[in-house]
N, C-alpha and C positions, 0 to 999 in steps of 0.2 A: 827706181823708185821703190821705197819699203812700202810692204803692205801694212794697211792701218785699219784698225777697227772702225766700225760705224761712230761717227763723231758724237753723237747723241746717247751713247751707251754709257751705264754707270761705271764710275771710276773704281779701278780695284783697290782693295783694301790696303793702306800703307802699313809697312812693316813695324813701324813704330810711330807714335804721334809726335809731330812737332809743333811747338808752340810758335806758330808763323809771325807774331808780334815781334819776336826777338829776331826776325830774320833780316831787318834793315835795323842797321847799328850806325851808332853815332862815333866820331873819333875816340874818345874816351873808352867806349866799349871795346873798340877795336885794339886800342892799347892794351887793354887788360887782357884780351884773347891771345894777343902775341905772345905772352908768357908761357903759353902751351905749345911746345915743341911739336906736337901732333897736328895743330892747326895749319891748313895749307892756304897761304895768302897768295892770290893771283892778280896781276895788274893785266886787265884786257885791254886791247886797243888793235887798230888795224894800220900795220905798218909804222907802229909808233915805238920800236925798240930804240931808236936813237934818243927819244925824249926819255924814255925809261932810264937809259944809263947816266942821263944826265942828272935826274933825281927820281927817286921813289921812295916807297915806305919799306924800311928795314925788313927783310924777310921775305920780300915778294919776288915772286918768279913772273916773268913775263908771257902771257899768253897772246899770241896773235890770232885775232878772229879770222883770218884767212886761212887759218887750219880747221876752222868750225863751219865754213860755207863755202861753196864752190861756184864760180862764174859759170855759165852766163849770167844765171837767173839769182844768184848768191843765196841759192837754197841751203838748207843743212847738207853737209857732206852725209855719204851714207853711214848706217849704223857700225859698221866695223872701223871705218875711219874715224870716227867720233870716239869709239871705244880706245881705239890705240892713243888719240890725244889726251884723253884723261887718263888712262895708265901712264903714259910717258910723263905727265905733271903730278904723280903720285896720288891720284884720286882713286878711291873706290866708294862703293855705295854707302859705307858707314864712316866715310871722312868727314870732318868739318871743314868747309870750305868757305873762305871769305873772298869776294872777289870785289875789285874797285876799277875804277877807270878814270881817265880824264874826261872824256866825253860820258856820260852816265848809261847811254844807249848800248855802248860795247859792255860794259859789265852785265847789263840786262839780258843781252844776247847771249853771252856765256852762262849767267845762272839760269835761264829759261830752259837751255839745251842740257845742264847737268841735272835741272829737276825731271826733264823728259827721260834722261838715262836712268834716273833711279836714285841719285845723291839726296840721302834723307836731309842732311844738314847743311843747307845753302844759304849763306848770309851774304848782304851787299852792304858796303859803305854809303850811307844816305848823304848826297852831297859829292860823292867821288873825292878824288885827289884834291880837289880844291876846298872841300871841308877840312881834310887834314892840314892842309898848310893854313888854312884861315885858323885853326886851333892851336898854332903854333908848336905844331908837334914836328920831331926832326925826320928830315929825309937823308936819304944816303946816295952816293954816285956809283956809277960803275955797273958792271955786268953782274948779274946774280949769279949765285951758284947753282950748278945744274940740279933739278930735283932728284930726288930718289924715287925711281920709278915703282909702281905698284904692280906686284906679279899677276893679280887677277882682280876683277870686279867685286868679286863675292856674293854675287845676288844676279838673277836674270836680269838680261840687258835687251832692250831698254825696259825699265819696270813700269815707265808711265807713258806708253804710246799715245793713250787719249789726251794728252797734253799738245800734241802735234795733228794738225789737220792739213791733209792735201787736196788737191784741186778737185778731185771727183768727190770727195766728201763734203767740199764746200759748196758744190752744186747741190747735192743732196740735202744739206743742212738748210738751204734758203727755202725749202719746201715743208720743214718741220715747224709746227705751230710754237714749240718750247725751246726753239734754238735761233741763234742770230748770228749773221757775220757783222763785226763792228770794225768800222773804218776809223783806224787812228791816225788819220791824215788833217790838214788843215781844211778850212772852209772852202777855198780856192781849188785845191785837191779835189774835194768832195763833189762841187759842183762843176767840175771840168775846165774852169778858167785856166788851169795850169796843170801840167803833170807831176810838178814838182821837182822834177829830175831832170838833168841835163842828158843822161843815158837812157831816159822812157820817154818816147815820143808820143804814146797815147794818152788822151785826156778823157776823162770820165770817171765812171764808179761802176761797181758790181750792182746791177739791179736788186732792190730789196735790201741792201746793206744800210745799217743804221749808222749815223755819225757819231762817233766816240770822242771826238776832238783830239787835239794834239797840241800845237803851239804856235808860235808866231810865224806869220804868213812869209812864204819865200825861204823858210829855213827848216831843212828835214831834220835837223838835229834837235830842235826845240820840241820839249814837251811842257811848255810854261803853264798850260791849262791843269797840270797836276802837280806843280811844284811852287815852291816860294821862289822868290828871287835869287837865292843863294843855291838853288837846286835841291833842297831838302824836299822831301815828299808832303804835299798837304795832307791835312787830317783825313782819315778815310771817309768820314761823315761827308765832307765837301766833295770828294771825288764821287761817291755815290750819288749825292745830290746833281753833279754834272751829268752823270749817266742817266738818271731817272728822268731828267729833263727830255733827254733824246729817246725815251722808250726803252733803255737798257736796264736789266733788273737781274739780280744775282740768281733767282730761281731759273732761270732760262739757262741754256748752255749757249756760251758766247765766246765765239771764236774771234780773236782780235788779229787785225791784220793792217798793213801800211803799205809802203812801197815794195819794200825787201825784207822786213821782219825786224828791224831794230826798235822802231817806236813801239811796234804792236808787243815786243818782247817787255817792254818796260810797262806798258799797260797791263799785260799778263802778270807780271811779278807785283805789281801794286794790288790788283785784284786778288791775287794768291794771299799776300800779307793781309788783307783786310777779311779774309776767310771766304772768298768765293771759291765753290766748289767745282763748278762745271764750266771750267775754262779751258781754252787752247789757243794756240797760234796757228793762224793759216799761214804757213811758213812762206809760199809763193807769192802772196799779197797781189797788189795791183800790176806787178811787174809780169809775173806769170799769167795772170788773168788775161791780161790785154794783150799778150803776146799769142794766145790762141783765137784765131778768126773766128772759130764756132761760139766763143762766149759773147753773150750779149753785153751792151754797154749802154748806162744811164747817164743822162746829163741831168742833175738835180737843181732844181732851180727855187726851191722853197726857201723862205726866210728861215735862218739858223735858230734853232730852240733856244729860249730864256731860260735862265737859272737864277736861282735866289743868291747863289754864291759868286761872289765877284772873281773874275779870272785875274790872278796875279801878273804882274810884268815879268818879262821873259828873262831867261838865263842866257848869258853870252853864247853865242855859237861857237861849235869846236867843229874840227875837221873829220870827215868820214867820207871816202871815195870821192868820186866826182861833186863838186859843189852844186846846189841846184840851181835851176835856171826860171826865171818867170816869162811866160808867154805874153 
């Protein structure tokens, strides 16, 4: 396990400012970016190389998320392995990287870890590959050309360790008045009606965690509370209203978590895009927390918070690891 600084410490200064609002791009913006041969375009997915070879955005290289996380808990691989993956895909700290996926959670998982590593300019295609296809932009078939590896990262690695929280820090964070663990899970998961996953037996929640919402019940790939029906991100003000209703505020340090990190990574990325500074992902999430018998478990029975912002209908589910099961 990598040593990490205290979760609530002030983040280090960035090497140069990034206009975060440009980090979530639409298909036409991506088409313009691809005219620059220095831009690295990555399609992220879990065991999705076959789908990639059937159709993908021209110029993309496939990034399998199994290279970024390791069983049994699907936590991030160690820093040395993460660095090797990034260099193999031609990614340095100063590379402009655009990541997309068929399931937007895969792209978010990759994007969060690149930000943790210290890549300054990380962008994500809003709505994923589906948005590209809906815009009638062309795809290509076949295997992608091998990327030109980067000789070095060009900066200290990782540059943003504060973007990742471990279990020890999660325990400490719960006792801090200006910090919060934010559960990006469905209401049924949060209340312990279901674990949400076929491979996680334990039900319940981390005591003291705030409910940060997620998506449709029974679908651990859904983030419909944060997205339009086509999978594009809601306006930032609407997302902040949802979080305020649950007592979640940008002034606090908020460590997002879910079952194993994917939904939490998308919540992190959305918070990062709208300018939240004190944010991280508790990588181990409910899977890691519930696997340790020393950790307490809560069963939450309160009514869910209300919000003035309507929750949109859900995006169609997509595959990732074993499918969820309802108890």
